[in-house]
C-alpha positions as CSV (number, residue, x, y, z in Angstrom):
1,M,-31.0,-5.7,-51.0
2,N,-29.8,-2.9,-53.0
3,K,-31.7,0.3,-53.7
4,S,-32.8,-0.7,-57.2
5,A,-34.3,-4.0,-55.8
6,W,-36.2,-2.0,-53.1
7,L,-37.5,0.3,-55.8
8,L,-38.7,-2.6,-58.0
9,L,-40.3,-4.3,-55.1
10,T,-42.3,-1.3,-54.0
11,S,-43.3,-0.7,-57.7
12,A,-44.5,-4.3,-58.0
13,L,-46.5,-4.0,-54.8
14,A,-47.9,-0.6,-55.7
15,T,-49.1,-1.7,-59.2
16,G,-50.5,-4.9,-57.8
17,L,-52.5,-3.0,-55.2
18,L,-53.6,-0.5,-57.8
19,G,-54.8,-3.2,-60.1
20,A,-56.8,-4.8,-57.2
21,N,-58.6,-1.6,-56.6
22,M,-59.4,-0.7,-60.3
23,L,-62.9,-0.9,-61.7
24,S,-62.1,-1.1,-65.4
25,H,-61.2,-4.6,-66.6
26,G,-58.7,-3.2,-69.2
27,L,-56.8,-1.2,-66.6
28,V,-56.7,-4.1,-64.2
29,T,-55.0,-6.3,-66.8
30,V,-52.4,-3.6,-67.7
31,S,-51.7,-3.1,-64.0
32,F,-51.2,-6.8,-63.3
33,I,-49.0,-7.1,-66.3
34,A,-46.9,-4.2,-65.1
35,S,-46.8,-5.8,-61.6
36,G,-45.5,-9.0,-63.1
37,I,-42.8,-7.2,-65.1
38,F,-41.7,-5.3,-61.9
39,A,-41.6,-8.5,-59.9
40,T,-39.5,-10.3,-62.5
41,A,-37.1,-7.4,-62.6
42,W,-37.0,-7.4,-58.8
43,I,-36.0,-11.1,-58.8
44,L,-33.3,-10.4,-61.4
45,A,-32.0,-7.4,-59.4
46,V,-31.8,-9.6,-56.2
47,I,-30.0,-12.4,-58.0
48,I,-27.5,-10.0,-59.8
49,G,-27.0,-7.9,-56.6
50,R,-25.9,-10.9,-54.5
51,R,-22.3,-11.2,-53.9
52,F,-21.0,-14.8,-53.6
53,K,-18.1,-15.2,-51.3
54,F,-15.5,-17.7,-52.4
55,D,-13.1,-19.2,-49.9
56,P,-10.0,-20.4,-51.9
57,V,-8.7,-22.4,-49.0
58,L,-10.2,-25.9,-49.0
59,R,-10.8,-27.1,-45.4
C-alpha cells in the first residue's frame, strides 16, 4: 500500500474508535460518518494505487 492509503486507513480506524468511545449521540454519528468516508477513500486509494502487470506475450 502507498502512504496515502496507510494514512486513510489509520484515519478511518482512529475515527471509528473515537466514535465508539464518545458519550454524545450527535458526535458518535459524525464520527462514524467520517470513518465511513475515510474507509471509502481508503478503498479507492488501494484500487488506484495498484499497478497491474501486463504480459504482452501470450503463452
